[in-house]
C-alpha positions, 0 to 999 in steps of 0.5 A: 676329939677333945676340945682345948681348954681355951675353947671351953672357956670361951664357950662357957663364957658365952652361954653363962655356964660353968666351965669344966675346970670351974674357972670361967668367972675369972676369964670373963673379965680378961675376955672383956678387957681384950674385946674393949682394947681391941675395939679401942685400937681399931677405932682410936683414930677415928675417935680422935678425929670425930670424938667418941659421941660420933663413933657410937652413933655411927656404930650403934644408934645408926645401925639400929635405926637403919634396921628398923626403918630401911628393911629389905624383906622383899623376896627375902632379899634374894635377887629379883626376878628381873635379873634373871628375865633371860632365863628359862623356868627350869634355870630360875628354879635352880638358881633360886634353889641355891638361894633357898637352901642357904636361907634354910639350912642356916637357922636349922643348922644352928638350932639343931646344933645348940639343942644337941649341945644342950642335951649332950654337953656334959658327955661330949667335950666337942660340944663347947667348941660346936656351941660357941661357933652356933652362938656366933653364926646365930648372932651374925644371922640375927644382925641381919634379920631386919635388913636381910640380903642375899649377899649379906647372908652369904658374908656371914654363912661360913659358921653355918657351913661348918656346922653343916659339914659337922652334922653330916659327919656326925650322922649315922648315914654320914657316908651317903650324906658326904657323897651327896655333898661332894657330888653336889659341890662338884656339879655346882663347880662345873656348872659354874665354870661352864657358865662363866666360860659360855656366858656372853660378855662384852668388852670395852674400853672405859676411862678405868681400863679395858672391862668385860661386862653384861650386855645390859651393863655395857649399854648403860655405861657406854651410853653414859660414857658418850655423854660425861667426861672424866672427873664430872659429877654424877649422882648414882642414887640407886647403887654406886656402880659407875663412879669407878668404871667411868671416872666420875665423882659422887657429889653427895656425901653419901653413897646411895639415896637409900642411906638418907635416914636423917632428914637433914642429911636429905636437905644436905644432898639437895644442897650439894647437888645445887651447888655443883650443878650436877647434870645427870642423876641415875635414879630408881623406880623403888624410890618412888614407891617408898612410903612411911619413914623412908618416904618422908626422909627422902621426900626432899630429894625426890621433889628436887629431882622431879622439879629441876631434872627431866627423864631422858632415858631407862636402862635395861636394868631398870635405872632411869637417867635424869638430866637437868633442865 
């Protein structure tokens, strides 16, 4: 199936080659201007509010610094074993095989597609489309390489899924692979539906409304609900998952303690906790094991927590509740 001229020009611009019509050089300035105008339109309000310097800091410098100093590569960013504590070994293997498949399939698919298109591009026009999709997917994957997390990887996996289907359809055994792929998708769909229906959830009336949740999560939220009131300050240092259900407020200007990559931010967070007399802090054991640059950045906050609060409860998910002395 031949590709449209527009896709061919975009693909050629992406890889720096000449388009079949030899007009890609004229279209590159247009593509660059379109990108610049789109970026400016989306960021015009924020530029007017905080300035171009702050925007570039948040979108470029801070992202690079976060990737270098806050890698999340333990278990390659997969869910930790404790989240599957109630599963059998066979179920654990089944759960992790899903993640392993996606982790391995994306780089393999991109590499195979780029290799094929490099070899066959003069004779197969569709390779220009495939090259563009593979380059986009590779760029998205490279962006996550220094701070890998399964949820982030799933969010950028669609180009790889499209190309995986393309490879299956273009193979000599496409009927066998297509049947196996369709059977696998059907099995996973039925398994997830069955698991959701059979899973035990607890229904509870929270300040945000009626909710269904895991028993471990219910224990934490119900315990906190009995000791807090709507609108009260509580700092969830590990993950901002209790603010909306319990109608609580975050006293710190950042979402979690893991984003404190600037020493001045850490000191500001401590000052805000002091000024607002926050009674409870949800802490996590991983903050006690940080080392290197991350430890230096979080040390003022960690020292303040240990000096001014006392641990009163450890919840089933591993989070610790500290109460002000």
